[in-house]
C-alpha positions as CSV (number, residue, x, y, z in Angstrom):
1,M,-29.1,10.7,24.1
2,N,-28.4,9.7,20.5
3,R,-24.7,9.8,19.5
4,P,-24.5,9.9,15.7
5,A,-20.9,8.6,15.8
6,S,-21.8,5.6,18.0
7,V,-20.9,2.3,16.3
8,P,-21.3,-1.3,17.8
9,G,-18.3,-3.4,18.5
10,W,-19.4,-6.2,16.2
11,L,-19.2,-3.8,13.2
12,I,-15.7,-2.7,14.1
13,A,-14.6,-6.3,14.5
14,S,-16.2,-7.2,11.2
15,A,-14.3,-4.4,9.4
16,L,-11.0,-5.3,11.0
17,A,-11.4,-9.0,10.2
18,L,-12.3,-8.4,6.5
19,P,-8.7,-9.0,5.2
20,L,-8.6,-12.4,6.8
21,L,-11.0,-13.6,4.2
22,I,-8.4,-13.5,1.4
23,L,-5.2,-13.6,3.5
24,G,-4.1,-16.6,1.4
25,A,-5.2,-15.2,-2.0
26,P,-2.6,-15.3,-4.9
27,L,0.0,-12.5,-4.8
28,I,-0.8,-9.5,-7.0
29,E,1.7,-8.1,-9.4
30,I,3.7,-5.9,-8.8
31,D,4.1,-4.6,-5.2
32,D,2.2,-7.3,-3.4
33,A,4.4,-10.0,-4.9
34,R,7.6,-8.0,-4.5
35,Y,7.1,-7.3,-0.8
36,A,6.3,-10.9,-0.2
37,E,9.3,-12.2,-2.2
38,V,12.0,-10.0,-0.5
39,P,11.0,-11.4,3.0
40,R,10.8,-14.9,1.6
41,A,14.3,-14.6,0.2
42,M,15.5,-13.2,3.5
43,A,14.0,-16.0,5.5
44,A,15.5,-18.6,3.1
45,S,19.0,-17.1,3.0
46,G,19.2,-16.2,6.7
47,D,20.8,-12.8,5.8
48,W,18.8,-10.3,7.9
49,I,21.1,-7.4,7.0
50,L,21.1,-7.1,3.2
51,P,17.7,-7.5,1.5
52,S,17.7,-9.2,-1.9
53,L,15.4,-9.5,-4.8
54,N,16.0,-12.0,-7.6
55,A,19.2,-13.0,-5.8
56,M,20.6,-9.4,-6.2
57,P,21.0,-6.7,-3.5
58,Y,17.8,-4.6,-3.0
59,V,18.5,-1.6,-0.8
60,E,15.9,0.9,-2.0
61,K,13.9,0.7,1.2
62,P,14.6,0.1,4.9
63,P,14.2,-3.4,6.4
64,L,11.4,-3.3,9.0
65,W,8.8,-4.8,6.8
66,Y,11.2,-7.4,5.5
67,W,12.1,-8.4,9.0
68,L,8.4,-8.8,10.0
69,G,7.6,-10.7,6.8
70,A,10.7,-13.0,7.1
71,A,9.9,-13.8,10.7
72,S,6.3,-14.7,9.8
73,I,7.5,-16.9,6.9
74,R,10.2,-18.6,9.1
75,L,7.5,-19.3,11.7
76,L,4.6,-20.4,9.4
77,G,6.3,-21.4,6.1
78,A,6.4,-19.6,2.8
79,S,2.8,-19.0,1.8
80,E,0.7,-16.0,0.9
81,A,-1.0,-16.0,4.3
82,A,2.3,-16.0,6.1
83,A,3.6,-13.1,3.9
84,R,0.5,-11.0,4.5
85,L,-0.1,-11.8,8.2
86,P,2.2,-9.1,9.6
87,M,0.4,-6.4,7.5
88,F,-2.9,-7.5,8.9
89,L,-1.5,-7.2,12.4
90,L,-0.1,-3.8,11.6
91,S,-3.6,-2.7,10.4
92,L,-4.9,-3.7,13.9
93,L,-2.2,-1.6,15.5
94,G,-3.2,1.3,13.3
95,A,-6.9,0.9,14.2
96,G,-5.9,0.7,17.9
97,G,-3.9,3.9,17.5
98,V,-6.8,5.8,16.0
99,F,-9.1,4.5,18.7
100,W,-6.7,5.5,21.5
101,L,-6.0,9.0,20.0
102,G,-9.7,9.7,19.3
103,S,-10.8,8.5,22.7
104,W,-8.7,10.7,24.9
105,L,-8.5,13.6,22.5
106,Y,-12.3,13.7,22.0
107,S,-14.5,10.9,23.3
108,P,-14.7,7.1,23.2
109,S,-17.5,7.2,20.6
110,V,-15.3,9.4,18.3
111,G,-12.4,6.9,18.8
112,R,-14.6,3.9,17.9
113,C,-16.1,5.7,14.9
114,A,-12.6,6.8,13.7
115,A,-11.3,3.2,14.0
116,L,-14.2,2.0,11.9
117,A,-13.7,4.7,9.4
118,T,-10.0,3.9,9.1
119,A,-10.6,0.2,8.7
120,T,-13.2,0.6,6.0
121,A,-11.6,3.5,4.0
122,G,-11.0,2.1,0.5
123,L,-7.3,2.8,0.2
124,W,-6.5,1.6,3.7
125,L,-8.5,-1.6,3.3
126,F,-6.8,-2.3,-0.1
127,L,-3.3,-1.9,1.3
128,V,-3.9,-4.3,4.2
129,H,-4.3,-6.9,1.4
130,N,-1.9,-5.5,-1.2
131,L,1.6,-5.4,0.4
132,T,3.4,-2.1,0.2
133,L,5.5,-0.2,2.7
134,D,3.0,2.6,2.9
135,L,0.8,1.0,5.5
136,P,3.6,0.3,8.0
137,V,4.9,3.9,7.7
138,A,1.3,5.2,8.1
139,V,0.8,3.2,11.3
140,F,4.0,4.3,12.9
141,L,3.5,7.9,11.8
142,L,0.0,7.8,13.3
143,W,1.5,6.7,16.7
144,T,4.2,9.3,16.4
145,T,1.7,12.1,16.0
146,A,-0.5,10.6,18.7
147,F,2.3,10.7,21.2
148,I,3.3,14.2,20.2
149,L,-0.2,15.4,20.7
150,R,-0.3,13.6,24.1
151,A,2.8,15.4,25.2
152,L,1.5,18.8,24.0
153,E,-2.1,18.5,25.2
154,R,-1.2,16.8,28.5
155,P,2.3,17.9,29.5
156,G,2.2,15.8,32.6
157,D,2.5,12.7,30.4
158,A,5.4,14.0,28.3
159,G,7.8,12.0,30.4
160,W,6.7,8.8,28.7
161,A,4.9,10.2,25.6
162,A,8.0,12.1,24.2
163,P,10.3,9.0,24.2
164,A,7.4,6.9,22.8
165,A,7.1,9.5,20.0
166,W,10.8,9.1,19.2
167,L,10.6,5.3,19.2
168,A,7.5,5.4,16.9
169,A,9.3,7.8,14.5
170,A,12.3,5.4,14.5
171,L,10.1,2.5,13.5
172,A,8.5,4.7,10.8
173,F,12.1,5.5,9.6
174,L,12.9,1.8,9.4
175,S,9.7,1.4,7.4
176,K,10.2,4.1,4.7
177,G,13.0,6.5,5.4
178,L,13.4,10.2,6.0
179,I,9.7,11.3,5.9
180,A,9.4,9.7,9.3
181,I,11.5,12.5,10.8
182,L,10.7,15.4,8.4
183,L,6.9,15.3,8.4
184,P,6.4,15.1,12.2
185,A,9.1,17.8,12.7
186,L,7.5,20.2,10.3
187,W,4.0,19.5,11.7
188,T,5.1,20.0,15.3
189,A,6.9,23.3,14.4
190,A,3.6,24.6,12.7
191,L,1.6,23.7,15.8
192,V,4.0,25.5,18.1
193,V,3.9,28.6,15.9
194,L,0.0,28.6,15.8
195,F,-0.7,27.7,19.4
196,P,1.3,29.5,22.1
197,K,-0.1,27.2,24.8
198,W,1.8,24.3,23.3
199,R,5.2,26.1,23.1
200,R,6.4,25.2,26.6
201,P,5.2,21.5,26.5
202,A,6.9,21.2,23.1
203,L,10.3,21.6,24.8
204,K,9.7,18.3,26.5
205,L,9.6,16.6,23.1
206,L,13.4,17.2,22.9
207,S,13.8,14.2,25.1
208,P,17.4,12.9,25.4
209,R,16.1,9.5,26.3
210,G,13.9,9.5,23.2
211,V,16.7,10.5,20.9
212,I,19.0,7.8,22.3
213,L,16.2,5.2,22.0
214,A,15.5,6.2,18.3
215,V,19.2,6.1,17.4
216,L,19.6,2.7,19.0
217,A,16.6,1.4,17.1
218,A,17.3,2.8,13.7
219,A,21.1,3.3,13.3
220,P,22.6,-0.2,13.5
221,W,21.0,-1.5,10.3
222,F,22.1,1.5,8.3
223,L,25.7,1.2,9.6
224,A,25.8,-2.6,9.0
225,V,24.6,-2.2,5.3
226,Q,27.0,0.6,4.7
227,A,29.9,-1.5,6.0
228,R,28.9,-4.2,3.4
229,R,27.9,-1.9,0.5
230,P,30.0,1.3,0.6
231,D,27.7,3.0,-1.9
232,F,24.6,2.3,0.2
233,F,24.2,5.8,1.8
234,R,24.4,7.5,-1.6
235,T,21.9,5.1,-3.1
236,F,19.4,5.2,-0.2
237,F,19.5,8.9,0.7
238,I,20.6,10.7,-2.4
239,E,19.0,8.6,-5.1
240,Q,15.9,7.1,-3.3
241,H,15.1,10.3,-1.3
242,F,16.4,13.5,-2.8
243,Q,16.5,12.5,-6.5
244,R,13.1,10.8,-6.2
245,Y,11.5,13.8,-4.7
246,L,13.3,16.6,-6.6
247,T,13.8,15.1,-10.1
248,P,11.7,13.2,-12.6
249,K,14.3,10.4,-12.7
250,Y,11.9,7.7,-11.7
251,S,9.1,8.6,-14.2
252,R,6.3,8.8,-11.6
253,G,5.1,12.3,-12.4
254,A,1.5,13.4,-12.0
255,P,-0.3,16.7,-11.9
256,W,-0.1,18.9,-8.8
257,W,-3.8,18.1,-8.0
258,F,-3.2,14.3,-8.1
259,Y,-3.7,13.8,-4.4
260,L,-6.7,16.1,-4.2
261,A,-8.4,13.4,-6.3
262,V,-6.8,10.4,-4.7
263,L,-7.6,11.3,-1.1
264,P,-11.4,11.7,-1.5
265,G,-11.5,8.4,-3.4
266,G,-9.3,6.6,-0.9
267,L,-11.5,7.8,2.0
268,L,-14.7,6.4,0.6
269,P,-17.3,6.0,2.1
270,W,-16.2,8.6,4.7
271,T,-15.3,11.4,2.2
272,V,-18.2,13.8,2.8
273,P,-17.9,13.8,6.7
274,F,-14.1,14.4,6.3
275,L,-14.7,17.3,4.0
276,S,-17.3,18.7,6.4
277,G,-14.8,18.4,9.3
278,L,-12.0,20.0,7.2
279,A,-14.3,22.9,6.2
280,K,-15.5,23.6,9.7
281,C,-11.9,23.8,10.9
282,G,-11.0,26.1,7.9
283,R,-13.7,28.5,8.9
284,R,-12.6,28.7,12.6
285,P,-9.0,27.4,12.7
286,F,-8.4,28.6,16.3
287,A,-11.7,27.4,17.8
288,D,-10.4,23.9,18.4
289,E,-6.7,23.3,18.3
290,R,-7.2,19.5,18.3
291,S,-9.1,19.5,14.9
292,T,-6.7,22.1,13.6
293,A,-3.7,19.9,14.4
294,L,-5.4,17.0,12.6
295,S,-6.2,19.2,9.6
296,L,-2.7,20.6,9.4
297,W,-1.3,17.0,9.3
298,V,-3.6,16.1,6.4
299,L,-3.0,19.3,4.4
300,G,0.7,19.3,5.2
301,V,1.4,15.7,4.1
302,V,-0.8,16.2,0.9
303,A,1.1,19.4,0.1
304,F,4.4,17.8,0.7
305,F,3.8,14.9,-1.7
306,S,2.0,17.2,-4.2
307,T,5.2,19.0,-4.8
308,S,7.2,15.8,-5.4
309,H,8.3,14.7,-8.8
310,S,7.4,11.1,-7.7
311,K,3.8,10.5,-7.0
312,L,2.0,7.2,-6.3
313,A,-1.6,7.0,-4.9
314,T,-0.4,5.0,-1.9
315,Y,1.9,7.8,-0.7
316,V,-1.1,9.6,0.8
317,L,-2.0,6.8,3.2
318,P,-0.4,8.4,6.3
319,V,-3.2,11.0,6.4
320,L,-6.1,8.6,6.3
321,P,-6.3,7.9,10.1
322,H,-6.2,11.7,10.8
323,A,-8.8,12.3,8.1
324,A,-11.0,9.5,9.7
325,L,-10.8,11.3,13.0
326,L,-12.0,14.6,11.4
327,A,-14.8,12.6,9.8
328,A,-15.8,11.0,13.1
329,V,-15.8,14.4,14.9
330,S,-18.0,15.9,12.1
331,I,-20.5,13.1,12.4
332,E,-20.5,13.4,16.2
333,N,-21.3,17.1,16.0
334,G,-23.9,16.6,13.2
335,L,-23.3,17.0,9.4
336,P,-24.3,20.5,8.0
337,Q,-27.0,20.7,5.4
338,W,-24.6,21.2,2.5
339,A,-22.8,18.0,3.5
340,R,-26.0,16.0,3.7
341,R,-27.0,17.3,0.3
342,I,-23.6,16.3,-1.3
343,S,-23.8,12.9,0.3
344,R,-27.3,12.3,-1.3
345,V,-26.1,13.5,-4.7
346,F,-23.0,11.4,-4.6
347,G,-25.0,8.4,-3.5
348,A,-27.4,8.9,-6.4
349,A,-24.4,9.1,-8.8
350,L,-22.9,5.9,-7.4
351,L,-26.3,4.1,-7.9
352,L,-26.3,5.4,-11.5
353,G,-22.9,3.9,-12.0
354,S,-24.2,0.6,-10.5
355,A,-27.0,0.6,-13.2
356,V,-24.4,1.2,-15.9
357,C,-22.5,-1.9,-14.7
358,V,-25.7,-3.9,-14.9
359,I,-26.0,-2.9,-18.5
360,L,-22.4,-4.0,-19.1
361,W,-23.3,-7.3,-17.4
362,F,-25.9,-7.9,-20.1
363,K,-23.5,-6.8,-22.9
364,T,-20.5,-8.9,-21.8
365,P,-21.5,-12.1,-23.6
366,Q,-20.3,-10.4,-26.7
367,L,-17.0,-9.2,-25.1
368,S,-13.7,-10.7,-24.5
369,L,-10.2,-9.3,-24.0
370,P,-7.7,-12.0,-25.1
371,P,-4.5,-9.8,-24.7
372,I,-5.1,-9.7,-21.0
373,G,-6.7,-13.1,-20.7
374,A,-10.2,-12.0,-19.8
375,D,-13.0,-14.0,-21.3
376,A,-16.7,-13.1,-21.3
377,A,-17.6,-15.2,-18.3
378,L,-15.0,-13.5,-16.1
379,L,-16.0,-10.0,-17.3
380,R,-19.6,-10.8,-16.5
381,R,-18.8,-11.8,-12.9
382,L,-16.6,-8.7,-12.5
383,A,-19.3,-6.4,-13.9
384,L,-21.9,-7.8,-11.5
385,L,-19.6,-7.4,-8.6
386,A,-18.8,-3.8,-9.7
387,S,-22.5,-3.1,-9.8
388,T,-23.1,-4.4,-6.3
389,F,-20.0,-2.6,-5.0
390,L,-21.2,0.7,-6.3
391,A,-24.7,0.0,-5.0
392,A,-23.4,-0.6,-1.5
393,L,-21.4,2.6,-1.4
394,G,-24.3,4.5,-3.1
395,S,-26.9,3.3,-0.7
396,A,-24.7,4.2,2.3
397,H,-24.2,7.7,1.0
398,L,-27.9,8.1,0.2
399,L,-29.2,6.8,3.6
400,A,-26.6,8.2,6.0
401,P,-27.8,11.9,6.0
402,S,-31.3,10.9,7.3
403,S,-30.1,8.1,9.6
404,L,-30.1,8.5,13.4
405,R,-26.7,6.8,13.4
406,P,-25.0,7.8,10.2
407,A,-21.6,6.3,11.3
408,R,-23.2,2.9,11.5
409,T,-24.8,3.3,8.0
410,L,-21.5,4.4,6.5
411,G,-19.6,1.6,8.3
412,L,-22.0,-1.1,7.0
413,G,-21.6,0.3,3.5
414,G,-17.8,0.2,3.8
415,V,-17.8,-3.4,5.1
416,A,-20.1,-4.5,2.3
417,A,-18.1,-2.7,-0.3
418,G,-14.8,-4.1,1.1
419,L,-16.2,-7.6,1.0
420,L,-17.3,-7.2,-2.6
421,A,-14.0,-5.7,-3.6
422,F,-12.1,-8.6,-2.1
423,C,-14.4,-11.0,-4.0
424,A,-13.6,-9.2,-7.2
425,V,-9.8,-9.4,-6.5
426,S,-10.1,-13.1,-5.8
427,I,-12.1,-13.7,-9.0
428,A,-9.7,-11.6,-11.0
429,S,-6.6,-13.2,-9.6
430,P,-5.7,-15.0,-12.9
431,L,-5.4,-11.6,-14.4
432,L,-3.5,-10.1,-11.6
433,S,-1.2,-12.8,-10.3
434,A,1.7,-14.8,-11.9
435,K,1.0,-17.8,-9.6
436,E,-0.2,-20.2,-12.3
437,L,2.6,-19.4,-14.6
438,A,5.2,-19.7,-11.8
439,L,3.8,-23.1,-10.7
440,A,3.9,-24.3,-14.3
441,V,7.6,-23.3,-14.5
442,K,8.3,-24.9,-11.1
443,S,6.9,-28.2,-12.2
444,A,8.6,-28.2,-15.6
445,A,12.0,-26.6,-15.1
446,R,14.9,-28.8,-14.1
447,A,18.2,-27.7,-12.6
448,E,19.9,-27.3,-16.0
449,D,17.1,-25.1,-17.4
450,E,17.0,-21.3,-17.2
451,I,14.2,-18.9,-16.6
452,W,14.1,-15.6,-18.5
453,S,11.8,-12.6,-18.6
454,Y,11.3,-10.5,-21.7
455,D,10.4,-6.7,-21.5
456,S,8.8,-7.1,-18.1
457,Y,9.5,-8.8,-14.7
458,L,7.1,-11.0,-12.7
459,H,7.9,-10.7,-9.0
460,G,5.6,-13.6,-8.1
461,L,7.6,-16.0,-10.3
462,Q,10.4,-16.3,-7.7
463,F,8.0,-16.6,-4.8
464,Y,6.2,-19.5,-6.2
465,A,8.9,-21.1,-8.3
466,R,11.4,-20.8,-5.5
467,R,14.2,-19.8,-7.9
468,P,15.4,-16.5,-9.4
469,I,15.0,-15.3,-13.0
470,D,18.3,-16.0,-14.7
471,K,18.2,-13.2,-17.3
472,M,16.0,-10.1,-17.7
473,V,15.8,-8.9,-21.3
474,Y,15.0,-5.2,-21.7
475,F,14.1,-4.8,-18.1
476,V,15.9,-2.8,-15.4
477,G,13.2,-1.2,-13.2
478,E,14.1,-1.6,-9.5
479,F,17.3,-3.4,-10.4
480,H,19.3,-0.3,-11.5
481,Y,21.3,-0.6,-8.3
482,A,22.3,-4.2,-9.0
483,R,23.0,-3.5,-12.7
484,R,25.8,-1.2,-11.7
485,D,27.5,-4.1,-10.0
486,D,29.8,-6.1,-12.3
487,A,28.8,-9.3,-10.4
488,H,25.2,-8.9,-11.8
489,A,25.5,-7.0,-15.0
490,G,25.5,-10.2,-17.1
491,R,21.9,-11.0,-16.0
492,F,20.5,-8.2,-18.1
493,G,20.2,-8.7,-21.9
494,D,18.7,-7.6,-25.2
495,D,17.3,-9.2,-28.4
496,D,20.8,-10.4,-29.4
497,E,20.9,-12.8,-26.5
498,V,17.4,-14.1,-27.4
499,R,18.6,-14.6,-31.0
500,A,21.5,-16.7,-29.6
501,L,19.1,-19.2,-28.1
502,P,18.7,-22.2,-27.7
503,R,21.4,-22.8,-25.1
504,E,23.5,-25.9,-24.8
505,G,22.4,-28.5,-22.3
506,G,19.2,-27.0,-21.0
507,R,15.9,-25.5,-22.0
508,T,15.0,-21.8,-21.6
509,F,11.6,-20.7,-20.2
510,V,10.8,-17.1,-21.1
511,A,7.9,-15.2,-19.5
512,M,6.4,-12.1,-21.1
513,K,3.3,-10.1,-21.5
514,T,1.1,-11.6,-24.2
515,G,1.3,-8.4,-26.2
516,R,5.1,-9.0,-26.8
517,R,4.6,-12.6,-28.0
518,A,4.4,-11.8,-31.7
519,H,7.6,-9.9,-31.7
520,F,9.4,-12.4,-29.5
521,A,8.5,-15.2,-31.8
522,T,10.6,-13.7,-34.6
523,L,13.8,-13.6,-32.6
524,P,15.0,-17.3,-31.8
525,P,15.9,-19.5,-34.8
526,K,12.9,-21.0,-36.5
527,G,11.5,-24.1,-34.8
528,S,13.4,-23.6,-31.5
529,I,10.3,-22.6,-29.6
530,S,8.8,-25.9,-28.7
531,S,5.6,-24.6,-27.0
532,W,3.6,-21.5,-26.0
533,R,1.3,-21.4,-22.9
534,A,-1.0,-18.6,-21.9
535,F,-1.6,-17.5,-18.3
536,G,-4.0,-14.6,-18.1
537,P,-2.2,-11.6,-19.5
538,W,1.2,-13.4,-19.7
539,S,2.6,-16.0,-22.0
540,L,5.4,-18.5,-21.4
541,A,7.6,-19.7,-24.2
542,E,9.7,-22.9,-23.9
543,I,12.8,-23.0,-26.0
544,R,14.3,-26.4,-26.5
545,A,17.9,-27.2,-25.6
546,R,20.4,-27.3,-28.4
């Protein structure tokens, strides 16, 4: 009997192994470099309690990722591969969680298909490579919801599933904060209201052992940091949670429909099967409580972040595994005619986009973008890769509806698209990474010299140069907490400090975006800038010692 959701093991293994191809690629600004540098600094200092960035306290986020990254760097040395390895291992844990949940909740073929869909979904695959805290919290929230469903659907297993859910939630809390408690609690409450058969099993989730386990896992770090930084609780909970969610303080606003656009794009090439599964559940929400539970998680998390005043595309990642399960179930049951038609139309549109990229490939000999350091040859390579990338996705969407095994077709398209996307990131690394600039500073700067940044901040500079930026001119960003501390306030400056250069006894290296170079050149005394060097979209000024 043909199973449309059936996928071979070699295809799943290929998808899971894709990030290994560029594990050691240069760190991308901003998040990738930041979440490599904080663990590197932790490993170097030996302080496993108080995270630091640029030699200043950095307490915006919990420590679990920093601990994992620091342990990897301690074991393997400070390198890009060591910094990214724990995220790769977490992605395997996430794929394993999807497979386990799908296998017992539906069937092994659904579990395998959902694991493949998760591993090749565009946003998930990108965040395995580009370090953020969203993938760790997504993985542990996946396991939290999986254990909750296990306790509800199979009450006989609640004795171990309930404590496991609490422990997974504690690890999610140590990854990103309060959403690890709030989102599963609201979701479970909704399930209990909608499905009476789950009300009695839900009482077993109030496991004293689980609560104690979660508190023992999560509380010690928070208490230790509060003991060292008496303003920590206010900064972490009030500012980084409530003010970030309820106010526009952090300037990350977006329209209410933002995630309605991000989620379909982030799920590619599995978007159409997911929409099919969601639509079927919407038409008959009580026909299958399993799919309804998955749909409620997806819609609830999207609604929660859609009402926030702080929106980033990566925040929606915790719904991707559940959306992948809905997609796998939809493929297993057979896509409806409307979904097949949409898939073909979307595939044709992607192939048309591929043709446009080919036209751009022929046009790029006349193009260059000096402000961002992109020459015609680089643009030609990226245009060719973009064309092939769109062709891979388009072909998968076009062929899947008529394929006997659509899951395999979509999976192959996802693997091919992921490989091409990683190639593009590798080729574009001079435009995305501060590695070359940082290594130039490391080789030239002596102990008496200083490193400054102007109107921006390069997180990779410290990772590669192995020293902090001494002064940040017209940049606060994530350092607003440190700036309030008198011990660090002097490390922030303005144009007047640039005008006071050069310093006595040492040179000053100033990194900035190339677009700020013309203005910066007017600030120091005439003739004090001894050299300019360009590194992709950034420039480095060297100001001679007085």
